[in-house]
C-alpha positions as CSV (number, residue, x, y, z in Angstrom):
1,M,23.6,10.4,0.1
2,W,22.1,9.5,3.5
3,S,23.4,11.1,6.6
4,D,25.0,9.0,9.4
5,S,22.0,9.7,11.6
6,A,19.6,8.4,9.0
7,R,21.8,5.3,8.5
8,S,21.4,4.5,12.2
9,K,17.6,4.3,11.8
10,P,15.6,1.6,10.0
11,G,15.0,2.2,6.4
12,V,11.5,3.2,5.3
13,V,9.9,1.4,2.3
14,L,6.7,2.8,0.9
15,L,4.6,0.4,-1.2
16,H,1.8,1.6,-3.6
17,G,-1.5,0.0,-4.6
18,M,-2.4,-2.2,-7.6
19,F,-3.0,0.7,-10.0
20,G,-0.8,3.0,-8.1
21,R,2.8,4.2,-8.8
22,P,5.7,5.3,-6.6
23,G,4.8,8.9,-7.1
24,D,1.7,8.3,-5.0
25,W,4.0,8.6,-2.0
26,A,5.8,11.7,-3.3
27,D,4.7,14.3,-0.7
28,V,5.0,11.9,2.2
29,G,8.3,10.5,1.0
30,R,9.8,14.0,0.5
31,E,9.1,14.9,4.1
32,L,10.3,11.6,5.6
33,R,13.6,11.8,3.6
34,T,14.7,14.8,5.8
35,E,15.4,12.3,8.6
36,W,15.1,8.7,7.3
37,R,16.4,6.6,4.4
38,V,13.3,6.2,2.2
39,I,12.6,4.2,-1.0
40,T,9.4,4.0,-3.0
41,P,9.9,1.0,-5.2
42,H,7.9,0.2,-8.3
43,L,5.9,-2.9,-7.7
44,P,5.9,-4.9,-11.0
45,V,2.2,-5.7,-10.6
46,F,1.6,-6.2,-14.3
47,D,5.1,-7.1,-15.4
48,F,5.1,-10.8,-14.6
49,P,4.2,-13.4,-17.3
50,C,0.6,-14.5,-17.3
51,G,0.1,-17.1,-14.6
52,R,2.8,-15.7,-12.3
53,C,1.1,-12.5,-11.3
54,G,0.5,-13.0,-7.6
55,L,1.3,-11.9,-4.1
56,E,4.2,-14.3,-3.6
57,N,6.0,-13.0,-6.6
58,L,5.6,-9.4,-5.4
59,C,6.9,-10.3,-2.0
60,E,10.0,-11.9,-3.5
61,D,10.5,-8.7,-5.6
62,V,10.3,-6.5,-2.5
63,E,12.7,-8.7,-0.6
64,R,15.2,-8.4,-3.5
65,R,14.9,-4.6,-3.3
66,L,15.6,-4.6,0.4
67,D,18.8,-6.7,-0.2
68,Q,19.9,-4.3,-3.0
69,E,19.5,-1.3,-0.8
70,G,21.3,-3.0,2.1
71,F,18.3,-2.4,4.4
72,E,18.8,-4.8,7.4
73,R,16.0,-3.2,9.4
74,V,12.9,-1.6,7.8
75,V,9.6,0.1,8.5
76,L,7.1,-0.8,5.8
77,G,4.4,1.5,4.8
78,G,1.7,0.2,2.4
79,N,-1.4,1.5,0.7
80,S,-4.1,-0.9,-0.4
81,L,-2.3,-3.8,-2.1
82,G,1.0,-2.4,-0.7
83,G,-0.4,-2.8,2.8
84,H,-1.2,-6.4,2.1
85,I,2.3,-7.0,0.9
86,A,3.7,-5.2,3.9
87,V,1.8,-7.6,6.3
88,L,3.1,-10.7,4.3
89,M,6.6,-9.3,4.5
90,A,6.4,-8.9,8.3
91,L,5.5,-12.6,8.4
92,R,8.2,-13.5,6.0
93,L,11.0,-11.5,7.7
94,P,9.9,-10.9,11.3
95,A,13.5,-10.1,12.5
96,R,13.9,-7.5,9.8
97,V,10.5,-5.7,9.8
98,E,10.4,-3.4,12.8
99,A,7.0,-1.8,12.2
100,L,4.2,-1.4,9.7
101,V,2.1,1.6,8.7
102,L,-1.0,0.3,6.8
103,T,-3.5,2.5,5.1
104,G,-6.6,1.2,3.2
105,S,-4.9,-2.2,3.3
106,S,-6.4,-5.2,1.5
107,G,-6.3,-8.6,3.2
108,L,-9.6,-8.7,5.0
109,F,-12.2,-7.1,2.7
110,E,-11.9,-5.0,-0.4
111,R,-14.5,-3.9,-2.9
112,G,-12.4,-5.1,-5.9
113,F,-13.2,-5.6,-9.5
114,E,-12.4,-9.2,-10.3
115,R,-15.9,-9.6,-11.6
116,G,-17.8,-7.6,-14.2
117,V,-14.7,-6.1,-15.8
118,P,-15.1,-5.3,-19.5
119,R,-12.6,-6.9,-21.7
120,R,-11.6,-3.4,-23.0
121,P,-12.5,-0.9,-20.3
122,T,-13.4,2.5,-21.6
123,R,-12.0,5.7,-20.3
124,A,-15.4,6.5,-18.8
125,W,-15.6,3.2,-17.0
126,L,-12.1,3.7,-15.6
127,R,-12.9,7.2,-14.4
128,N,-15.9,6.0,-12.5
129,K,-13.8,3.3,-10.8
130,M,-11.1,5.8,-9.9
131,E,-13.6,8.3,-8.4
132,E,-14.6,5.6,-6.0
133,V,-11.0,5.7,-4.6
134,F,-11.1,9.3,-3.5
135,F,-13.3,11.4,-1.3
136,D,-12.9,14.3,-3.6
137,P,-13.0,13.5,-7.3
138,I,-10.7,16.4,-8.1
139,H,-7.9,14.0,-7.5
140,V,-8.9,12.0,-10.6
141,T,-6.7,14.1,-12.9
142,E,-6.4,13.6,-16.6
143,E,-2.7,12.7,-16.1
144,R,-3.6,10.0,-13.5
145,L,-6.4,8.7,-15.7
146,D,-4.0,8.6,-18.7
147,S,-1.6,6.5,-16.6
148,V,-4.3,4.0,-15.7
149,C,-5.7,3.8,-19.2
150,E,-2.2,3.0,-20.5
151,T,-1.7,0.3,-17.8
152,V,-4.9,-1.5,-18.7
153,G,-4.9,-0.8,-22.4
154,D,-4.2,-4.3,-23.5
155,T,-6.0,-7.6,-22.7
156,R,-3.0,-9.4,-21.2
157,T,-2.5,-6.6,-18.6
158,M,-6.1,-6.5,-17.7
159,L,-6.2,-10.3,-17.3
160,N,-3.1,-10.0,-15.0
161,A,-5.0,-7.4,-12.9
162,V,-8.0,-9.8,-12.6
163,R,-5.7,-12.7,-11.6
164,L,-4.0,-10.6,-9.0
165,A,-7.4,-9.4,-7.6
166,R,-8.4,-13.0,-7.2
167,S,-5.0,-13.8,-5.5
168,I,-5.7,-11.0,-3.1
169,K,-9.1,-12.3,-2.3
170,R,-7.7,-15.8,-1.6
171,S,-5.0,-14.4,0.7
172,N,-7.2,-13.5,3.7
173,L,-5.1,-12.3,6.6
174,R,-7.6,-12.9,9.4
175,D,-5.9,-16.0,10.8
176,V,-2.3,-14.7,10.5
177,L,-2.7,-11.1,11.8
178,P,-2.4,-12.2,15.5
179,K,1.1,-13.5,14.6
180,I,2.4,-9.9,13.7
181,Q,4.4,-8.9,16.8
182,C,5.8,-5.6,15.6
183,P,3.9,-2.3,16.2
184,V,1.4,-1.5,13.5
185,T,0.0,2.0,12.8
186,L,-3.4,1.9,10.9
187,V,-4.2,5.1,9.1
188,W,-7.7,5.1,7.4
189,G,-9.7,7.5,5.5
190,E,-13.1,8.0,7.2
191,D,-14.7,8.0,3.8
192,D,-12.9,5.0,2.3
193,R,-15.4,3.2,0.0
194,I,-12.9,0.4,-1.0
195,T,-11.9,-0.8,2.4
196,P,-14.4,0.9,4.6
197,P,-13.7,2.0,8.3
198,S,-15.2,-1.3,9.6
199,V,-12.2,-3.0,7.9
200,A,-9.8,-0.8,9.8
201,H,-11.5,-1.8,13.1
202,E,-11.2,-5.4,12.2
203,F,-7.5,-5.0,11.5
204,A,-7.1,-3.4,14.9
205,R,-9.0,-6.2,16.6
206,Y,-6.7,-8.9,15.2
207,L,-3.4,-7.2,15.4
208,P,-1.7,-7.5,18.9
209,K,0.1,-4.1,18.7
210,A,-2.2,-1.8,16.6
211,D,-2.7,1.9,16.8
212,L,-5.7,3.1,14.8
213,H,-6.2,6.6,13.3
214,F,-8.9,8.0,11.0
215,I,-8.5,11.0,8.7
216,P,-11.8,12.9,7.9
217,G,-12.8,13.9,4.4
218,C,-10.5,11.2,3.0
219,G,-11.0,8.1,0.9
220,H,-8.9,5.1,0.1
221,T,-5.5,6.8,-0.4
222,P,-4.6,9.1,2.5
223,P,-0.9,9.5,1.3
224,M,-2.2,11.1,-1.9
225,E,-5.4,12.9,-0.7
226,R,-4.4,14.1,2.8
227,P,-0.5,13.8,2.8
228,E,0.1,16.3,5.6
229,E,-2.1,14.6,8.1
230,F,-0.8,11.2,7.0
231,Y,2.8,12.3,7.3
232,R,2.3,13.6,10.9
233,I,0.9,10.2,11.9
234,F,3.6,8.3,10.1
235,R,6.4,10.4,11.6
236,A,5.0,10.0,15.1
237,S,5.0,6.2,14.6
238,L,8.7,6.3,13.5
239,E,9.6,8.5,16.5
240,R,8.0,6.1,18.9
241,L,10.4,3.4,17.6
242,S,13.4,5.4,18.4
243,G,12.3,6.3,21.7
């Protein structure tokens, strides 16, 4: 159960990337839960029927979850695809979204994989793609690789992944970012090879209320690779909201 003090604050919703999972936020979420109401919903990225796998469907799913949890005010944190969805939610529900924390967000530029994807990706191919995500390949564990292999193990799922990647490419945020009026904290890995640091600077240039931070020795997923540093920045952004 959440304490009365936590209930007086906005809820915190942490959104994972395309091939991510709620557990990617485990370390950060555990620390935040000491003071805030936090949820890390599963994004049904590959669960939609073929042809319906897109950003609009994912935004609708997140909004339903906010309603279910009774979150009237929220701070949205998003990594990669999760950051893209968080921005779209701030446009969709401007009175409800009080702040954003974006890390490695798609929406401006992302080195994706909508082209050149084998019909049946091998374990070696997937390991290589996963190693591009992290600064230190030690984070590509066998368990994490097993999870991705299971996710993309059938042709329909991989086709959904390609469709979603194309949907992300089409949904460029450049023209809509100036409309975001809530505070936005940008937290980027200095060694991000998927959405390079230049992308973070571009987000900061277009967002009216952006605060940009870089974490050294870190790739595309700071909440997983450098959770302590990421948590400190996230917590500071939440504390600024309250005062």
